[in-house]
N, CA and C atoms as a LAMMPS dump frame, in Angstrom:
ITEM: TIMESTEP
0
ITEM: NUMBER OF ATOMS
381
ITEM: BOX BOUNDS ff ff ff
-5.0000000000000000e+02 5.0000000000000000e+02
-5.0000000000000000e+02 5.0000000000000000e+02
-5.0000000000000000e+02 5.0000000000000000e+02
ITEM: ATOMS id mol type element x y z
1 1 1 N 258.426 8.673 401.832
2 1 2 C 258.497 8.532 400.394
3 1 3 C 259.503 9.513 399.798
4 2 1 N 259.601 10.711 400.38
5 2 2 C 260.544 11.708 399.879
6 2 3 C 261.976 11.25 400.1
7 3 1 N 262.236 10.543 401.178
8 3 2 C 263.585 10.051 401.455
9 3 3 C 264.013 9.073 400.365
10 4 1 N 263.116 8.215 399.948
11 4 2 C 263.44 7.245 398.903
12 4 3 C 263.738 7.961 397.592
13 5 1 N 262.951 8.96 397.233
14 5 2 C 263.174 9.699 395.991
15 5 3 C 264.52 10.401 395.988
16 6 1 N 264.982 10.858 397.151
17 6 2 C 266.281 11.527 397.232
18 6 3 C 267.428 10.552 396.987
19 7 1 N 267.242 9.276 397.325
20 7 2 C 268.311 8.292 397.184
21 7 3 C 268.402 7.713 395.778
22 8 1 N 267.357 7.863 394.978
23 8 2 C 267.377 7.329 393.619
24 8 3 C 268.277 8.184 392.738
25 9 1 N 269.074 7.507 391.897
26 9 2 C 269.965 8.193 390.97
27 9 3 C 269.394 8.082 389.568
28 10 1 N 269.829 8.976 388.695
29 10 2 C 269.445 8.868 387.284
30 10 3 C 270.398 7.895 386.627
31 11 1 N 269.885 6.731 386.27
32 11 2 C 270.702 5.711 385.608
33 11 3 C 270.041 5.373 384.276
34 12 1 N 270.826 4.996 383.278
35 12 2 C 270.22 4.607 382
36 12 3 C 269.419 3.318 382.155
37 13 1 N 268.538 3.067 381.206
38 13 2 C 267.729 1.853 381.255
39 13 3 C 268.607 0.656 380.906
40 14 1 N 268.834 -0.203 381.883
41 14 2 C 269.715 -1.354 381.72
42 14 3 C 268.857 -2.585 381.462
43 15 1 N 269.203 -3.311 380.38
44 15 2 C 268.452 -4.505 379.997
45 15 3 C 269.42 -5.659 379.782
46 16 1 N 268.962 -6.899 379.953
47 16 2 C 269.809 -8.05 379.632
48 16 3 C 270.185 -8.038 378.152
49 17 1 N 271.422 -8.409 377.871
50 17 2 C 271.916 -8.416 376.506
51 17 3 C 272.745 -7.196 376.167
52 18 1 N 272.723 -6.193 377.028
53 18 2 C 273.527 -5.001 376.775
54 18 3 C 274.945 -5.214 377.274
55 19 1 N 275.901 -4.659 376.553
56 19 2 C 277.274 -4.618 377.031
57 19 3 C 277.461 -3.239 377.639
58 20 1 N 277.837 -3.208 378.92
59 20 2 C 277.949 -1.93 379.617
60 20 3 C 279.314 -1.798 380.267
61 21 1 N 279.647 -0.577 380.619
62 21 2 C 280.87 -0.282 381.356
63 21 3 C 280.445 0.449 382.631
64 22 1 N 280.801 -0.123 383.786
65 22 2 C 280.437 0.446 385.081
66 22 3 C 281.673 1.108 385.683
67 23 1 N 281.554 2.365 386.045
68 23 2 C 282.617 3.108 386.714
69 23 3 C 282.268 3.145 388.196
70 24 1 N 283.086 2.471 389.017
71 24 2 C 282.807 2.382 390.447
72 24 3 C 283.926 3.039 391.232
73 25 1 N 283.553 3.872 392.213
74 25 2 C 284.547 4.51 393.068
75 25 3 C 284.979 3.533 394.155
76 26 1 N 286.289 3.35 394.282
77 26 2 C 286.861 2.459 395.288
78 26 3 C 287.689 3.316 396.236
79 27 1 N 287.458 3.153 397.532
80 27 2 C 288.225 3.901 398.521
81 27 3 C 289.185 2.935 399.2
82 28 1 N 290.489 3.218 399.065
83 28 2 C 291.528 2.393 399.678
84 28 3 C 292.329 3.281 400.617
85 29 1 N 292.096 3.108 401.898
86 29 2 C 292.778 3.971 402.864
87 29 3 C 292.252 5.388 402.721
88 30 1 N 293.162 6.324 402.456
89 30 2 C 292.722 7.704 402.255
90 30 3 C 292.708 8.082 400.771
91 31 1 N 292.969 7.116 399.883
92 31 2 C 292.941 7.359 398.439
93 31 3 C 291.607 6.894 397.866
94 32 1 N 291.227 7.526 396.779
95 32 2 C 290.015 7.123 396.083
96 32 3 C 290.329 7.023 394.599
97 33 1 N 289.823 5.96 393.955
98 33 2 C 290.078 5.767 392.53
99 33 3 C 288.817 5.224 391.874
100 34 1 N 288.822 5.237 390.545
101 34 2 C 287.699 4.717 389.768
102 34 3 C 288.105 3.373 389.176
103 35 1 N 287.268 2.356 389.378
104 35 2 C 287.522 1.028 388.831
105 35 3 C 286.481 0.743 387.745
106 36 1 N 286.941 0.272 386.587
107 36 2 C 286.053 -0.053 385.473
108 36 3 C 285.714 -1.536 385.483
109 37 1 N 284.49 -1.854 385.118
110 37 2 C 284.077 -3.24 384.941
111 37 3 C 283.186 -3.264 383.71
112 38 1 N 283.659 -3.92 382.658
113 38 2 C 282.939 -3.949 381.391
114 38 3 C 282.516 -5.374 381.092
115 39 1 N 281.238 -5.559 380.793
116 39 2 C 280.767 -6.895 380.487
117 39 3 C 279.32 -6.906 380.037
118 40 1 N 278.769 -8.108 379.957
119 40 2 C 277.417 -8.344 379.474
120 40 3 C 276.445 -8.39 380.647
121 41 1 N 275.334 -7.684 380.529
122 41 2 C 274.287 -7.746 381.552
123 41 3 C 273.542 -9.054 381.343
124 42 1 N 273.592 -9.945 382.34
125 42 2 C 272.904 -11.23 382.198
126 42 3 C 271.602 -11.276 382.987
127 43 1 N 271.391 -10.326 383.908
128 43 2 C 270.147 -10.326 384.67
129 43 3 C 269.91 -8.962 385.3
130 44 1 N 268.638 -8.609 385.423
131 44 2 C 268.225 -7.468 386.234
132 44 3 C 267.151 -7.984 387.173
133 45 1 N 267.158 -7.494 388.402
134 45 2 C 266.192 -7.973 389.391
135 45 3 C 265.607 -6.807 390.175
136 46 1 N 264.395 -6.974 390.627
137 46 2 C 263.689 -6.044 391.506
138 46 3 C 263.41 -4.696 390.86
139 47 1 N 263.325 -4.657 389.547
140 47 2 C 262.899 -3.451 388.85
141 47 3 C 263.877 -2.298 388.936
142 48 1 N 263.331 -1.088 388.805
143 48 2 C 264.158 0.115 388.81
144 48 3 C 264.072 0.848 390.141
145 49 1 N 263.473 0.222 391.145
146 49 2 C 263.315 0.858 392.442
147 49 3 C 264.607 0.893 393.236
148 50 1 N 264.482 1.227 394.497
149 50 2 C 265.637 1.39 395.37
150 50 3 C 266.392 0.079 395.57
151 51 1 N 265.688 -1.052 395.52
152 51 2 C 266.325 -2.351 395.733
153 51 3 C 266.72 -3.047 394.434
154 52 1 N 266.646 -2.37 393.313
155 52 2 C 266.968 -2.968 392.021
156 52 3 C 268.445 -3.311 391.896
157 53 1 N 268.749 -4.443 391.253
158 53 2 C 270.134 -4.865 391.029
159 53 3 C 270.292 -5.334 389.587
160 54 1 N 271.533 -5.369 389.12
161 54 2 C 271.839 -5.941 387.816
162 54 3 C 273.136 -6.717 387.924
163 55 1 N 273.244 -7.795 387.145
164 55 2 C 274.408 -8.673 387.162
165 55 3 C 275.165 -8.511 385.856
166 56 1 N 276.476 -8.262 385.966
167 56 2 C 277.337 -8.076 384.799
168 56 3 C 278.36 -9.204 384.789
169 57 1 N 278.565 -9.812 383.618
170 57 2 C 279.513 -10.924 383.463
171 57 3 C 280.55 -10.576 382.418
172 58 1 N 281.814 -10.89 382.732
173 58 2 C 282.89 -10.744 381.757
174 58 3 C 283.854 -11.906 381.918
175 59 1 N 284.673 -12.123 380.892
176 59 2 C 285.703 -13.154 380.936
177 59 3 C 287.024 -12.444 381.161
178 60 1 N 287.689 -12.751 382.262
179 60 2 C 288.966 -12.13 382.594
180 60 3 C 290.029 -13.216 382.682
181 61 1 N 290.953 -13.2 381.723
182 61 2 C 292.046 -14.169 381.65
183 61 3 C 291.533 -15.604 381.653
184 62 1 N 290.463 -15.844 380.903
185 62 2 C 289.914 -17.184 380.766
186 62 3 C 288.984 -17.614 381.881
187 63 1 N 288.736 -16.752 382.844
188 63 2 C 287.87 -17.082 383.976
189 63 3 C 286.666 -16.145 383.941
190 64 1 N 285.472 -16.705 384.07
191 64 2 C 284.269 -15.884 384.102
192 64 3 C 284.138 -15.169 385.433
193 65 1 N 283.874 -13.871 385.371
194 65 2 C 283.717 -13.054 386.575
195 65 3 C 282.355 -12.379 386.503
196 66 1 N 281.567 -12.512 387.565
197 66 2 C 280.262 -11.865 387.635
198 66 3 C 280.218 -10.951 388.843
199 67 1 N 279.618 -9.782 388.649
200 67 2 C 279.436 -8.851 389.759
201 67 3 C 277.989 -8.406 389.774
202 68 1 N 277.42 -8.353 390.958
203 68 2 C 276.055 -7.882 391.139
204 68 3 C 276.138 -6.481 391.727
205 69 1 N 275.551 -5.518 391.03
206 69 2 C 275.581 -4.127 391.467
207 69 3 C 274.179 -3.681 391.871
208 70 1 N 274.054 -2.972 392.985
209 70 2 C 272.782 -2.295 393.263
210 70 3 C 272.613 -1.156 392.255
211 71 1 N 271.429 -1.003 391.738
212 71 2 C 271.181 -0.03 390.681
213 71 3 C 271.457 1.404 391.137
214 72 1 N 271.106 1.725 392.359
215 72 2 C 271.252 3.091 392.861
216 72 3 C 272.36 3.197 393.902
217 73 1 N 273.412 2.417 393.74
218 73 2 C 274.523 2.43 394.686
219 73 3 C 275.255 3.772 394.636
220 74 1 N 275.593 4.342 395.79
221 74 2 C 276.337 5.605 395.785
222 74 3 C 277.776 5.444 395.306
223 75 1 N 278.3 4.211 395.274
224 75 2 C 279.678 4.018 394.813
225 75 3 C 279.783 3.974 393.291
226 76 1 N 278.67 3.798 392.595
227 76 2 C 278.705 3.788 391.128
228 76 3 C 278.753 5.224 390.643
229 77 1 N 279.832 5.548 389.931
230 77 2 C 280.024 6.901 389.424
231 77 3 C 279.169 7.123 388.182
232 78 1 N 279.293 6.225 387.19
233 78 2 C 278.453 6.312 386.001
234 78 3 C 278.401 4.957 385.314
235 79 1 N 277.425 4.813 384.429
236 79 2 C 277.229 3.587 383.663
237 79 3 C 277.113 3.975 382.194
238 80 1 N 277.928 3.342 381.348
239 80 2 C 277.875 3.585 379.909
240 80 3 C 277.34 2.339 379.214
241 81 1 N 276.404 2.523 378.293
242 81 2 C 275.907 1.418 377.479
243 81 3 C 276.706 1.42 376.187
244 82 1 N 277.465 0.342 375.949
245 82 2 C 278.338 0.271 374.787
246 82 3 C 277.628 -0.3 373.568
247 83 1 N 276.888 -1.39 373.745
248 83 2 C 276.129 -1.962 372.634
249 83 3 C 274.953 -2.748 373.185
250 84 1 N 273.98 -2.967 372.318
251 84 2 C 272.778 -3.694 372.693
252 84 3 C 272.627 -4.884 371.762
253 85 1 N 272.386 -6.054 372.332
254 85 2 C 272.21 -7.277 371.556
255 85 3 C 270.761 -7.725 371.628
256 86 1 N 270.345 -8.453 370.602
257 86 2 C 268.981 -8.963 370.552
258 86 3 C 268.91 -10.25 371.36
259 87 1 N 268.094 -10.26 372.398
260 87 2 C 267.925 -11.454 373.23
261 87 3 C 266.436 -11.729 373.393
262 88 1 N 266.113 -12.983 373.68
263 88 2 C 264.719 -13.378 373.861
264 88 3 C 264.437 -13.863 375.273
265 89 1 N 265.356 -13.667 376.168
266 89 2 C 265.209 -14.123 377.55
267 89 3 C 265.455 -12.959 378.499
268 90 1 N 264.84 -13.02 379.667
269 90 2 C 265.059 -11.999 380.684
270 90 3 C 266.307 -12.303 381.501
271 91 1 N 266.652 -13.566 381.62
272 91 2 C 267.847 -13.975 382.36
273 91 3 C 268.738 -14.766 381.408
274 92 1 N 269.977 -14.343 381.281
275 92 2 C 270.896 -14.968 380.328
276 92 3 C 271.9 -15.864 381.046
277 93 1 N 271.421 -16.68 381.973
278 93 2 C 272.318 -17.543 382.732
279 93 3 C 272.966 -18.609 381.853
280 94 1 N 272.365 -18.896 380.697
281 94 2 C 272.954 -19.884 379.791
282 94 3 C 274.287 -19.401 379.225
283 95 1 N 274.583 -18.108 379.328
284 95 2 C 275.858 -17.577 378.829
285 95 3 C 277.029 -18.048 379.691
286 96 1 N 276.749 -18.534 380.884
287 96 2 C 277.822 -19.024 381.761
288 96 3 C 278.527 -20.226 381.155
289 97 1 N 277.817 -21.02 380.392
290 97 2 C 278.404 -22.213 379.799
291 97 3 C 278.985 -21.983 378.415
292 98 1 N 278.963 -20.757 377.936
293 98 2 C 279.452 -20.466 376.589
294 98 3 C 280.728 -19.648 376.64
295 99 1 N 281.572 -19.874 375.65
296 99 2 C 282.822 -19.125 375.551
297 99 3 C 283.207 -19.041 374.09
298 100 1 N 284.065 -18.126 373.748
299 100 2 C 284.531 -17.984 372.371
300 100 3 C 283.409 -17.591 371.428
301 101 1 N 283.352 -18.261 370.275
302 101 2 C 282.352 -17.929 369.262
303 101 3 C 280.94 -18.287 369.707
304 102 1 N 280.818 -19.237 370.618
305 102 2 C 279.492 -19.608 371.112
306 102 3 C 278.852 -18.463 371.886
307 103 1 N 279.66 -17.604 372.459
308 103 2 C 279.148 -16.527 373.3
309 103 3 C 278.781 -15.281 372.502
310 104 1 N 278.93 -15.327 371.168
311 104 2 C 278.573 -14.161 370.357
312 104 3 C 277.07 -13.938 370.373
313 105 1 N 276.683 -12.69 370.299
314 105 2 C 275.272 -12.342 370.262
315 105 3 C 275.036 -11.387 369.103
316 106 1 N 273.835 -11.452 368.507
317 106 2 C 273.503 -10.564 367.401
318 106 3 C 273.266 -9.153 367.916
319 107 1 N 273.785 -8.178 367.172
320 107 2 C 273.566 -6.778 367.524
321 107 3 C 272.127 -6.406 367.22
322 108 1 N 271.566 -5.578 368.05
323 108 2 C 270.22 -5.089 367.817
324 108 3 C 270.313 -3.76 367.083
325 109 1 N 269.502 -3.615 366.063
326 109 2 C 269.495 -2.359 365.328
327 109 3 C 268.705 -1.341 366.133
328 110 1 N 269.322 -0.214 366.392
329 110 2 C 268.689 0.827 367.189
330 110 3 C 268.22 1.923 366.246
331 111 1 N 266.94 2.26 366.315
332 111 2 C 266.381 3.308 365.474
333 111 3 C 266.486 4.631 366.2
334 112 1 N 267.164 5.577 365.577
335 112 2 C 267.286 6.92 366.137
336 112 3 C 266.565 7.86 365.175
337 113 1 N 265.427 8.42 365.6
338 113 2 C 264.686 9.288 364.684
339 113 3 C 265.47 10.562 364.387
340 114 1 N 265.374 10.994 363.131
341 114 2 C 266.07 12.215 362.74
342 114 3 C 265.265 13.413 363.212
343 115 1 N 265.961 14.414 363.684
344 115 2 C 265.296 15.645 364.089
345 115 3 C 265.631 16.715 363.073
346 116 1 N 264.615 17.432 362.655
347 116 2 C 264.825 18.483 361.667
348 116 3 C 265.17 19.782 362.384
349 117 1 N 266.107 20.488 361.82
350 117 2 C 266.454 21.793 362.372
351 117 3 C 265.585 22.848 361.711
352 118 1 N 265.62 24.054 362.225
353 118 2 C 264.797 25.132 361.696
354 118 3 C 265.186 25.462 360.256
355 119 1 N 266.445 25.309 359.894
356 119 2 C 266.902 25.62 358.542
357 119 3 C 266.402 24.592 357.533
358 120 1 N 266.184 23.354 357.947
359 120 2 C 265.775 22.302 357.027
360 120 3 C 264.272 22.261 356.802
361 121 1 N 263.483 22.821 357.719
362 121 2 C 262.033 22.755 357.596
363 121 3 C 261.561 23.653 356.458
364 122 1 N 260.626 23.16 355.673
365 122 2 C 260.118 24.005 354.586
366 122 3 C 259.315 25.169 355.15
367 123 1 N 259.498 26.316 354.56
368 123 2 C 258.781 27.502 355.028
369 123 3 C 257.64 27.791 354.068
370 124 1 N 256.55 28.262 354.606
371 124 2 C 255.418 28.643 353.776
372 124 3 C 255.357 30.158 353.735
373 125 1 N 255.283 30.701 352.561
374 125 2 C 255.249 32.156 352.402
375 125 3 C 253.815 32.64 352.553
376 126 1 N 253.645 33.689 353.308
377 126 2 C 252.322 34.296 353.457
378 126 3 C 252.047 35.14 352.224
379 127 1 N 250.945 34.867 351.56
380 127 2 C 250.636 35.581 350.326
381 127 3 C 249.626 36.641 350.542
């Protein structure tokens, strides 16, 4: 069990409907570079465990491209969540048949609670 915990990486919570940017390390010969892949998450499978995967779809030069990434892959350098859309399905395979304005999704409003600093908190005077 300890071996599995060592292999798990800290990754953000990835959900279908999010637009993400994946930074993947590619080794070509003796050179190493970072390759970006930005697109819509259309599916997540097998949870957040060691075997978890997520599928990202983007349109590149008019052709749909999908990549399936293991969630805890050692080649993934980092994952950025760019925006979150409101979806009602766990699998967005219907997006494969949509393009242009049909492929638009509504943005989800994200609530970020305000945190008060020590200077803003009201002080009570001891009498």
